[in-house]
C-alpha positions in Angstrom: -23.7 -17.8 -20.9 -25.6 -15.1 -18.8 -24.3 -13.4 -15.7 -26.8 -15.3 -13.6 -25.5 -18.6 -14.8 -22.0 -17.6 -14.1 -22.7 -16.6 -10.6 -22.0 -19.9 -8.8 -18.5 -20.0 -10.2 -17.9 -16.3 -9.7 -19.1 -16.1 -6.1 -18.5 -19.6 -4.5 -15.9 -19.8 -1.7 -16.7 -23.2 -0.3 -13.6 -24.7 -2.0 -11.3 -22.3 0.0 -12.0 -23.9 3.4 -10.4 -27.2 2.6 -6.8 -25.8 2.6 -7.1 -22.2 3.8 -3.7 -22.1 5.5 -1.9 -23.6 2.6 -3.7 -21.5 0.0 -2.9 -18.4 2.0 0.8 -19.2 2.3 1.1 -20.2 -1.4 -0.9 -17.2 -2.4 1.3 -15.0 -0.3 4.5 -16.4 -1.9 3.1 -16.0 -5.4 1.9 -12.4 -4.6 5.2 -11.5 -3.1 6.9 -12.7 -6.3 4.5 -10.6 -8.4 5.2 -7.6 -6.1 8.9 -8.2 -6.5 8.5 -7.8 -10.3 6.4 -4.7 -9.8 8.9 -3.3 -7.4 11.6 -3.7 -10.0 9.6 -2.0 -12.7 8.6 0.9 -10.3 12.2 1.3 -9.4 13.2 1.6 -13.0 10.5 4.2 -13.5 11.6 6.1 -10.4 15.2 6.2 -11.5 14.6 7.2 -15.1 11.9 9.7 -14.5 13.9 11.4 -11.6 16.7 12.0 -14.1 14.6 13.2 -17.0 12.2 15.4 -14.9 12.7 18.1 -12.2 11.5 18.3 -8.6 9.0 21.0 -9.7 7.4 18.5 -12.2 6.8 16.0 -9.4 5.6 18.8 -7.1 3.0 19.9 -9.6 1.5 16.4 -9.9 1.7 15.9 -6.1 -0.3 19.1 -5.6 -3.2 17.6 -7.5 -2.9 14.0 -6.2 -2.7 15.2 -2.6 -6.2 16.5 -3.1 -7.7 13.9 -5.4 -6.2 11.2 -3.2 -8.6 12.3 -0.5 -11.5 11.2 -2.7 -9.6 8.1 -3.8 -10.1 6.6 -0.3 -13.8 7.0 -0.7 -14.0 6.1 -4.4 -15.3 2.5 -4.0 -17.5 3.2 -0.9 -15.8 0.3 0.8 -17.9 -2.1 -1.4 -14.9 -4.1 -2.4 -14.3 -5.0 1.2 -18.0 -5.8 1.6 -17.8 -8.2 -1.3 -14.7 -9.9 0.0 -15.7 -10.1 3.7 -19.4 -11.2 3.4 -19.8 -15.0 3.8 -22.5 -15.2 1.1 -23.2 -13.0 -1.8 -25.0 -13.4 -5.2 -25.0 -12.1 -8.7 -27.8 -9.5 -8.2 -26.1 -8.0 -5.1 -22.7 -7.6 -6.8 -24.4 -6.2 -9.9 -26.1 -3.6 -7.8 -22.8 -2.8 -6.0 -21.1 -2.5 -9.4 -23.4 0.2 -10.7 -23.2 2.0 -7.4 -19.4 2.0 -7.8 -19.7 3.3 -11.4 -22.0 6.1 -10.3 -19.6 7.1 -7.5 -16.7 7.1 -9.9 -18.5 9.2 -12.4 -19.6 11.7 -9.7 -16.1 12.0 -8.3 -14.7 12.6 -11.8 -17.2 15.4 -12.4 -16.5 16.9 -9.0 -12.8 16.9 -9.6 -13.3 18.6 -13.0 -15.4 21.3 -11.3 -12.8 21.8 -8.6 -9.9 22.2 -11.1 -10.1 26.0 -11.2 -10.2 26.1 -7.4 -7.0 24.0 -7.1 -5.3 26.3 -9.5 -6.3 29.3 -7.4 -5.4 27.6 -4.1 -1.9 26.7 -5.1 -1.5 29.8 -7.3 -0.5 27.6 -10.2 -2.6 27.7 -13.5 -1.1 24.5 -14.9 -3.0 22.5 -12.3 -6.3 22.9 -14.1 -5.4 20.7 -17.0 -3.6 18.2 -14.8 -6.7 17.9 -12.6 -8.9 17.2 -15.7 -6.8 14.2 -16.7 -6.2 12.9 -13.2 -10.0 12.9 -12.6 -10.4 10.0 -15.0 -8.9 7.6 -12.5 -12.1 7.8 -10.5 -14.3 6.6 -13.4 -11.8 3.8 -14.3 -11.7 2.7 -10.7 -15.5 2.5 -10.5 -15.5 0.1 -13.4 -13.0 -2.3 -11.8 -13.9 -2.4 -8.1 -16.2 -5.4 -8.1 -14.2 -7.5 -10.5 -11.1 -6.9 -8.4 -13.1 -7.9 -5.3 -14.3 -11.1 -6.9 -10.7 -12.1 -7.7 -9.6 -11.4 -4.1 -12.7 -13.1 -2.6 -11.9 -16.4 -4.4 -8.2 -15.9 -3.6 -7.2 -16.1 -7.2 -3.7 -14.9 -6.6 -2.2 -16.2 -9.8 -4.7 -14.2 -11.9 -4.0 -11.1 -9.8 -0.3 -11.5 -10.3 -0.6 -11.9 -14.1 -2.8 -8.8 -14.3 -0.6 -6.6 -12.2 2.7 -7.5 -13.7 1.3 -7.1 -17.3 -0.2 -3.7 -16.4 3.0 -2.4 -14.8 5.1 -3.4 -17.8 2.8 -1.4 -20.1 2.4 1.6 -17.7 6.1 2.0 -17.0 6.9 1.7 -20.7 4.4 4.4 -21.6 5.6 6.8 -18.9 9.3 6.5 -19.8 8.6 6.8 -23.5 6.7 10.1 -22.9 9.4 11.4 -20.6 12.1 10.7 -23.3 10.0 12.6 -25.8 9.8 15.7 -23.7 6.3 15.5 -22.3 7.5 16.6 -18.8 5.0 16.2 -15.9 2.4 14.6 -18.3 4.6 11.4 -18.3 4.1 11.2 -14.5 0.3 11.3 -14.9 0.4 8.8 -17.7 1.8 6.0 -15.4 -1.2 5.6 -13.1 -3.7 6.3 -15.8 -2.3 3.5 -18.0 -1.9 1.2 -15.0 -5.5 1.6 -13.9 -6.9 1.3 -17.4 -5.0 -1.9 -18.2 -5.8 -3.4 -14.8 -9.5 -2.7 -15.3 -9.6 -4.3 -18.7 -7.6 -7.4 -17.5 -9.8 -7.8 -14.4 -12.9 -8.0 -16.7 -11.2 -10.6 -18.9 -10.0 -12.8 -15.9 -13.3 -12.8 -13.9 -15.5 -13.4 -16.9 -18.5 -12.0 -15.0 -20.9 -9.5 -16.7 -22.9 -7.4 -14.3 -26.7 -7.3 -14.7 -28.9 -4.3 -14.2 -29.3 -2.9 -10.6 -32.3 -4.1 -8.6 -34.0 -2.7 -5.6 -34.8 -6.1 -3.9 -31.2 -7.3 -3.6 -30.8 -6.7 0.2 -27.6 -4.6 -0.1 -28.3 -2.2 2.7 -26.2 -4.1 5.2 -23.3 -4.2 2.6 -23.7 -0.5 2.0 -23.6 0.3 5.7 -20.5 -1.8 6.2 -18.9 -0.4 3.1 -19.8 3.2 4.0 -18.0 3.0 7.3 -15.0 1.4 5.7 -14.9 4.0 3.0 -15.2 6.8 5.5 -12.4 5.3 7.5 -10.2 5.0 4.4 -11.1 8.6 3.5 -9.9 9.8 6.8 -6.8 7.6 6.6 -5.9 9.2 3.2 -6.6 12.6 4.6 -4.0 11.9 7.3 -1.5 10.8 4.6 -2.2 13.6 2.2 -2.4 16.5 4.7 1.4 16.9 4.9 1.6 17.2 1.1 -1.3 19.7 0.9 0.2 21.9 3.6 3.7 21.8 2.2 2.5 22.6 -1.4 0.4 25.5 -0.1 3.1 26.9 2.3 6.4 26.2 0.5 5.5 25.5 -3.2 6.2 22.9 -5.8 9.9 22.3 -5.5 10.0 21.6 -1.7 6.9 19.4 -2.1 8.6 17.6 -5.0 11.6 16.8 -2.7 9.3 15.7 0.2 7.0 13.6 -2.0 9.9 11.8 -3.7 11.5 11.0 -0.3 8.3 9.7 1.0 7.4 7.7 -2.1 10.8 6.2 -2.4 10.7 5.1 1.3 7.2 3.7 1.0 7.9 2.0 -2.3 9.1 -1.3 -0.6 6.5 -0.8 2.1 3.7 -0.6 -0.4 5.0 -3.5 -2.4 4.8 -5.6 0.8 1.6 -4.2 2.2 -0.5 -4.6 -1.0 0.1 -8.4 -1.5 -0.2 -9.0 2.3 -3.6 -7.3 2.3 -4.8 -9.2 -0.7 -4.0 -12.5 1.1 -4.8 -11.4 4.7 -8.3 -9.9 4.4 -9.9 -12.9 2.7 -8.1 -15.3 5.0 -8.9 -13.3 8.2 -12.6 -13.1 7.0 -12.8 -16.8 6.6 -11.7 -17.4 10.2 -13.4 -14.5 11.9 -15.7 -16.8 14.0 -12.6 -18.4 15.7 -10.9 -15.6 17.8 -7.8 -17.7 18.7 -7.2 -18.8 15.1 -7.7 -15.3 13.9 -5.2 -14.0 16.4 -2.6 -16.6 15.3 -3.1 -15.7 11.6 -2.7 -12.0 12.5 0.5 -12.5 14.5 2.0 -14.7 11.9 1.2 -12.1 9.2 2.8 -9.3 11.3 5.8 -11.4 12.1 6.4 -12.2 8.4 5.9 -8.6 7.4 8.4 -7.4 10.0 11.0 -10.0 9.0 10.9 -8.8 5.4 10.4 -5.1 5.9 12.4 -4.2 9.0 15.8 -4.9 7.5 14.9 -3.0 4.3 13.7 0.1 6.3 16.8 -0.1 8.6 19.2 -0.3 5.6 17.4 2.5 3.7 17.6 4.7 6.8 21.4 4.3 7.2 22.1 4.5 3.5 19.8 7.4 2.8 22.3 9.6 1.1 23.9 7.1 -1.3 20.4 5.6 -2.1 18.9 9.0 -2.9 21.9 10.1 -5.0 22.2 6.8 -6.9 18.5 6.4 -7.6 17.3 9.9 -8.1 20.4 11.9 -8.8 22.6 14.4 -7.0 20.0 17.3 -7.3 17.8 15.3 -5.0 20.4 15.1 -2.2 18.4 17.4 0.1 15.7 14.8 0.3 18.0 12.4 2.1 17.4 13.8 5.6 13.6 13.8 5.1 14.0 10.2 3.9 15.7 9.2 7.2 13.2 11.1 9.4 10.3 9.4 7.7 11.9 6.0 8.2 11.2 6.5 11.9 7.5 6.0 11.4 7.7 3.5 8.5 7.6 0.4 10.7 4.7 1.9 12.6 2.9 2.3 9.3 3.5 -1.4 8.5 1.9 -2.4 11.8 -1.0 0.0 11.2 -2.1 -1.7 8.0 -2.7 -5.2 9.4 -4.6 -3.6 12.2 -7.0 -2.0 9.7 -7.4 -5.4 8.0 -8.3 -6.9 11.4 -11.3 -4.4 11.7 -12.4 -5.1 8.1 -12.3 -8.9 8.3 -14.2 -8.9 11.6 -16.9 -6.6 10.2 -16.1 -3.9 12.7 -16.3 -0.9 10.3 -17.9 1.4 12.9 -15.0 0.9 15.4 -12.5 1.4 12.5 -14.2 4.7 11.7 -14.2 5.7 15.4 -10.4 5.1 15.6 -9.7 7.1 12.4 -11.9 10.0 13.7 -9.8 10.1 16.9 -6.3 10.0 15.4 -7.0 12.2 12.4 -6.9 15.7 14.1 -3.8 14.6 16.1 -1.8 13.7 13.1 -2.9 16.7 11.0 -2.1 19.0 13.9 1.4 17.5 14.1 2.0 18.4 10.4 0.8 21.9 11.0 3.1 22.3 14.0 6.1 21.3 11.9 5.2 23.3 8.8 7.1 26.6 9.7 10.3 24.5 10.1 10.2 23.2 6.5 9.8 19.8 5.1 12.1 18.3 7.7 9.9 19.7 10.5 6.8 18.3 9.0 8.4 14.8 8.7 9.8 14.8 12.2 6.6 16.0 13.9 4.4 13.6 12.0 6.7 10.6 12.7 7.1 11.3 16.5 3.4 11.8 17.1 2.5 8.6 15.2 4.9 6.6 17.3 3.6 8.2 20.5 0.0 7.3 20.0 0.6 3.9 18.4 0.4 1.8 21.7 -3.0 3.3 22.4 -4.2 2.6 18.8 -3.2 -1.1 19.1 -4.9 -1.4 22.5 -8.1 0.0 21.1 -7.9 -2.3 18.1 -7.3 -5.5 20.1 -10.4 -5.1 22.3 -12.7 -8.1 21.9 -10.0 -10.3 20.4 -7.4 -12.8 21.8 -4.7 -10.3 20.9 -2.6 -8.3 23.4 0.3 -5.9 23.2 2.4 -8.6 24.9 1.6 -11.2 22.2 2.3 -8.7 19.5 5.6 -7.7 21.2 6.7 -11.3 21.1 5.8 -11.6 17.4 7.9 -8.6 16.4 10.8 -8.8 19.0 13.3 -10.7 17.0 12.9 -9.0 13.6 13.2 -5.6 15.3 16.2 -6.7 17.3 18.0 -8.0 14.2 17.2 -4.8 12.4 18.6 -2.7 15.3 21.7 -4.8 15.3 22.2 -4.3 11.6 21.7 -0.5 12.0 24.2 -0.2 14.8 26.7 -2.4 12.9 26.3 -0.4 9.7 26.6 3.0 11.5 29.8 1.8 13.3 31.3 0.5 10.0 30.5 3.8 8.3 32.0 5.8 11.1 35.3 3.8 11.2 35.9 3.7 7.5 34.4 7.1 6.5 34.1 6.4 2.7 33.7 9.4 0.5 32.2 8.1 -2.7 28.5 7.2 -2.7 29.0 3.7 -4.1 31.5 3.0 -1.4 29.1 4.3 1.3 26.4 1.9 0.0 28.8 -1.1 0.0 30.1 -0.3 3.5 26.5 0.0 4.8 25.6 -3.4 3.2 28.7 -4.9 4.7 27.9 -3.5 8.2 24.3 -4.9 7.9 25.7 -8.3 6.9 27.9 -8.4 9.9 25.1 -7.3 12.3 22.8 -10.0 10.9 25.4 -12.7 11.0 26.1 -11.9 14.7 22.3 -12.0 15.4 22.1 -15.5 14.0 24.3 -16.7 16.8 21.4 -16.2 19.2 19.4 -19.5 19.3 15.8 -18.1 19.5 16.6 -15.8 16.5 18.1 -18.6 14.5 15.1 -20.9 15.3 12.6 -18.3 14.1 14.5 -17.7 10.9 14.7 -21.4 10.2 10.9 -21.7 10.8 10.3 -19.0 8.2 12.7 -20.7 5.8 10.8 -24.0 6.2 7.5 -22.3 5.7 8.6 -20.8 2.4 10.2 -24.0 1.2 7.0 -26.0 1.9 4.8 -23.4 0.2 7.1 -23.2 -2.8 7.0 -27.0 -3.1 3.3 -27.1 -2.9 2.8 -24.2 -5.4 5.0 -25.7 -8.2 2.6 -28.6 -9.0 -0.4 -26.3 -9.0 1.3 -23.8 -11.4 2.5 -26.6 -13.7 -1.0 -28.1 -13.7 -2.6 -24.8 -14.5 -0.2 -24.1 -17.3 -0.6 -27.5 -19.0 
């Protein structure tokens, strides 16, 4: 069967409209389950590698990934979003986009290899040259998987995505831990993303069963390239904002402080990313399908944000209060200095969770130029905040960045909501109860810790959990809070009941 013959199956989305809401909810539940498994495996890798390796090992890799991560945001040229968002697309168009992605991936790999000596000079660390050579392969691997990943997301094939991701994580974590046990040092850190991306690429090709044809000039992809280019530039600037703190700390303070900072940030963002990634894979296709109905799009957005906050706010609040025992138990006692940075970064974590759905809103509505404009405005502000905090150490960088992000966030949302049915008031109502319950849990946990003053880290963790449980239980006495929680419980129950027959049928 040729690629042209496969195209109707690979690109058709007409079947999605019949039960878009149910498919989105069931897909979200399945994807969350997959992310839960990935979170468990990443946690195991984090715990084991932190005990087998040193902060300097993590700092060395972070020096490279902070730079190569800048290009990672531009690697697919936003063409995956173009494939997902566009209402109609065909085999020839996606084939042309595929070869463009491969060409970009190869070019970025060659550029990274050429810049390896420059990075070694900039950081005054010769070991970075070989690290950069190996890390650069992720660009080429990414170029080979972009369009196949996009086709899976476009058709909302969440079960296939879950199988691919869990299988790849099992393999990647196993390889990284085995290498660390055998004394490979920082190479085991690099092995994890390389193995993960390679296996995901191979499985995506198997699952999609689409073979790209040769690129053609008459495929009318200019509009897709224009849209994707703006999205890619926006993502590039977004990654610059998130990598600037690492680059500045690595240049100014060196590998060990950067290792502490990057581990604190990555540990905090681990649950955030595990939630944001599946939410994005469900939300962008769903938002794109209802983009012509402003009120329906607004309801989908608010429900998505509400669900994200109910899941994430308690986790972030708990991690903020229990920073010391969490850091010591997961990473080990030598990482204790990262605890305060961990708490400071938690200030902006919830803002980060709200920023992601706002970006999805731009992408799904085809407003890539407005997204780029927003990123161009906020980028110098955030990078400037990191520079201001740099002389005060990693805590200063974390504090300045977090406070500035929170300060400009209301304006960012106002700018993003123009031309939609969304307002700050509607968003406020959607996140009021989950944030209130989180605040009650934090206050209760802090009070419990203050009164009992446990000395051992395990006791501190248990007392914090007890305090949160008390705060949440008291919050449930408020009728509106209880009603919203019950609505979410009903939603999950219905989606689980609807998903089970589908999964049983597909496996038979």
